[in-house]
C-alpha positions in Angstrom: 0.0 0.0 0.0 2.8 2.4 0.9 4.5 1.8 -2.4 1.3 2.4 -4.4 0.8 5.7 -2.5 4.4 6.7 -3.2 4.1 6.0 -6.9 0.8 7.9 -7.1 2.3 10.9 -5.3 5.5 10.6 -7.3 7.7 10.4 -4.2 10.2 7.9 -2.9 9.8 6.0 0.3 12.1 8.5 2.2 9.8 11.3 1.3 6.8 9.2 2.4 8.5 8.4 5.7 9.3 12.1 6.3 5.7 13.1 5.5 4.4 10.4 7.8 6.7 11.5 10.6 5.5 15.1 10.1 1.9 14.1 10.3 2.5 12.1 13.5 4.4 15.0 15.0 1.6 17.4 14.1 -1.0 15.1 15.8 1.1 14.8 18.9 1.8 18.5 19.0 -1.9 19.4 18.6 -2.8 16.8 21.3 -0.3 18.3 23.7 -1.4 21.8 22.9 -5.1 20.9 23.5 -4.2 19.2 26.8 -2.2 22.4 27.9 -5.2 24.6 26.9 -7.7 22.5 28.8 -5.4 22.4 31.9 -4.9 26.2 31.8 -8.7 26.8 31.2 -9.4 24.6 34.2 -7.1 26.6 36.4 -8.6 29.9 35.3 -12.1 28.7 35.8 -11.3 27.4 39.3 -9.7 30.7 40.2 -12.7 32.6 38.9 -15.1 30.6 41.0 -13.0 30.9 44.1 -12.8 34.7 43.4 -16.6 35.0 43.2 -17.0 33.1 46.5 -14.4 35.4 48.2 -16.2 38.5 47.0 -19.5 37.1 48.1 -18.1 36.2 51.5 -16.7 39.8 52.0 -20.0 41.3 50.9 -21.9 39.1 53.3 -19.5 40.2 56.2 -20.1 43.8 55.2 -23.8 43.4 55.5 -25.0 43.3 51.9 -28.3 41.7 51.4 -28.5 38.3 49.7 -30.2 39.6 46.5 -27.4 42.2 45.9 -24.7 39.5 46.4 -26.6 37.2 44.0 -26.7 40.0 41.4 -23.0 40.9 41.7 -21.6 37.3 41.9 -24.1 35.1 40.1 -23.9 32.6 43.0 -27.1 31.0 44.3 -28.7 31.9 47.7 -27.7 28.5 49.0 -24.0 29.0 48.0 -24.0 32.3 49.7 -25.6 30.9 52.9 -22.9 28.2 53.1 -20.1 30.8 53.1 
């Protein structure tokens, strides 16, 4: 099969091997990049959620009413009560 592909594309087996290695490298690189992106997004999302809870906690300590805290943070009343 490899030989037929090489003949069809007018390339020798060295060029085929080089092209195959390049495609494998690209797939691995994309896979690693995607993993890095997902890990980084997870860190940012977690920090964002923790930040909202910290703000809500401070607002609650300052005496803001629950409706105002919900409006500013997007947390539920139950989440705010548990702080």
